[in-house]
C-alpha positions, -999 to +999 in steps of 0.1 A: -002+000+000+029+023+008+043+017-027+010+023-044+006+056-024+041+066-032+035+063-070+002+080-067+019+112-053+047+109-079+019+110-106+003+138-089+035+161-089+043+150-124+009+164-137+014+195-116+047+203-131+040+193-167+005+206-176+007+187-210+005+154-191-027+165-174-045+168-207-035+158-243-024+186-266-049+193-294-036+200-330-057+219-355-062+199-387-032+200-407-009+217-383+021+204-366+016+229-337-005+219-308-015+229-271-038+220-244-066+247-248-080+263-215-115+254-204-141+271-226-121+268-257-131+246-286-117+242-322-126+272-343-150+271-370-136+295-395-098+295-386-069+272-375-071+273-336-095+276-308-123+300-298-150+303-271-187+297-278-193+333-284-161+337-306-150+365-284-117+346-272-095+335-302-064+314-302-048+312-337-023+284-344+002+285-376+033+275-389+061+303-400+093+299-417+122+285-395+139+319-396+110+336-379+120+320-345+157+327-350+151+364-357+129+367-324+154+348-305+182+370-315+164+403-309+152+390-275+190+382-265+201+415-279+177+437-258+151+421-236+142+454-222+122+468-252+115+450-285+093+473-307+079+490-276+068+455-260+088+437-233+091+400-245+093+370-221+107+335-225+089+305-216+098+266-216+078+242-239+083+205-248+096+220-282+123+242-265+124+279-253+095+299-267+091+337-265+061+355-262+047+392-258+015+405-244-001+440-251-033+459-247-049+468-279-082+477-295-105+455-316-127+482-330-140+500-300-134+469-276-104+468-256-084+436-259-054+418-245-032+402-273-005+377-269+018+363-295+042+332-291+068+318-314+086+285-308+113+263-326+100+236-349+132+225-365+124+232-403+097+256-394+085+278-364+053+274-344+032+303-339+003+310-314-016+342-313-043+349-284-068+377-283-090+383-252-116+410-248-117+431-217-147+413-201-131+380-202-096+389-189-102+376-153-109+342-166-083+343-193-057+361-174-018+368-181-012+336-159-038+313-174-024+323-210+012+316-199+002+283-184-015+274-219+015+284-238+036+261-216+017+232-230+026+239-265+041+210-285+053+202-319+045+170-337+069+157-362+044+148-389+007+154-398-010+122-407-013+120-445-052+115-444-055+145-422-035+167-447-054+156-477-089+160-460-082+198-457-075+202-495-104+216-518-097+186-541-095+149-535-060+131-540-066+094-550-030+087-560+002+094-543+026+077-569+047+064-541+061+098-530+078+094-499+068+128-481+034+146-481+034+182-467+009+211-469+026+244-480-006+263-468-035+242-451-063+240-475-047+255-504-013+239-516+002+204-512+036+191-517+045+156-527+083+148-527+110+123-526+132+147-506+123+166-475+125+201-460+160+195-444+178+182-476+158+203-500+131+190-526+150+199-559+175+171-560+146+145-564+112+145-581+084+165-564+052+180-570+031+211-559-006+211-561-027+239-554-054+264-565-048+297-582-072+325-571-074+340-605-078+328-640-072+342-676-099+366-687-104+345-720-095+311-734-072+331-759-052+343-729-045+310-714-012+304-732+002+336-718-012+330-684+003+294-682+037+305-693+038+334-669+027+313-640+055+286-647+083+308-654+076+327-622+075+294-600+096+299-568+131+285-571+134+281-608+161+302-627+171+304-663+138+290-675+134+282-712+099+270-724+100+239-743+063+233-750+030+250-741-003+239-756-040+232-747-051+198-736-082+182-719-077+170-684-107+147-670-130+162-695-122+200-686-100+225-707-064+226-696-030+237-705+002+219-704+037+238-701+071+226-698+104+243-691+140+234-687+156+253-658+179+257-629+167+251-593+179+249-558+209+259-540+231+232-559+219+245-593+201+213-603+192+211-639+155+202-639+126+197-662+093+211-648+057+205-661+027+225-652-008+216-659-035+239-654-072+227-653-097+254-659-134+257-648-150+284-625-135+315-609-103+294-598-076+273-616-063+240-603-025+239-606-004+210-608+035+213-611+060+185-613+097+189-610+124+165-617+163+164-622+166+159-660+183+126-655+153+113-636+126+128-658+116+097-679+108+077-647+093+109-628+069+121-656+046+090-655+044+094-617+034+132-621+005+120-648-007+094-623-013+120-595-028+144-619-053+118-632-062+108-597-073+143-586-110+148-581-132+178-573-149+177-540-189+173-541 
């Protein structure tokens, strides 16, 4: 009995010192950043994060580039007394040392308390922003928000099915790509044989997303397609090798190819872009491969393209 009581005491101490053990962290869909939300907060309906039932208290969760954390950390270490007029504070999380600020502000005519925290994620930075109106500050106090920040965690991967479920299109074929990553949750998807740490360019990869604009007329599709591909991030010295209209799953489309240089290692690549038109948006599928791997990569690109379906 003594041994059992001792274990109970140890468990109680651990739960007290480490709030993340008291309740499992909750991850917004498609995001690698999670936390244990305070009582009264539930998954938000219109953004990635959490909110109260009346939507007055908001907790936004996001991923930022890796250097965002480094910049904040360096600024904090250089001068902790005044960073843009706001005094930052450090806090320990399961992911490492995080930095956050708290300030009074206005949301229209309503006074609010705003908090922002950034944390290390390795190949990205975790970001959490909180807004609390004046009438909720007694419940969601500075101390309560700090305790919630301390529960923040990073997960290494987001389950593939969870990522795909956020896309405005269905992906039914992954063509044996090793890594699946959302560039922007619900907007763009990367399928790659490489990863973020080694870089994508040295092996075949694809980017699938939706363009928010479309050419004004069918006659403008060629110019639109060429401009979209030659301005694709990371490609240099692009030379168009083909650009022509096609049909994709019964819809009008455009196929454009370029030879270019890509990445920090100046990899010589061939890139294909398919645009599928219909409605106010354009489905964009881009496949990039080192030229010496193109013949094997292109059928995989087509398999993914042909497996894309509109959501009902």
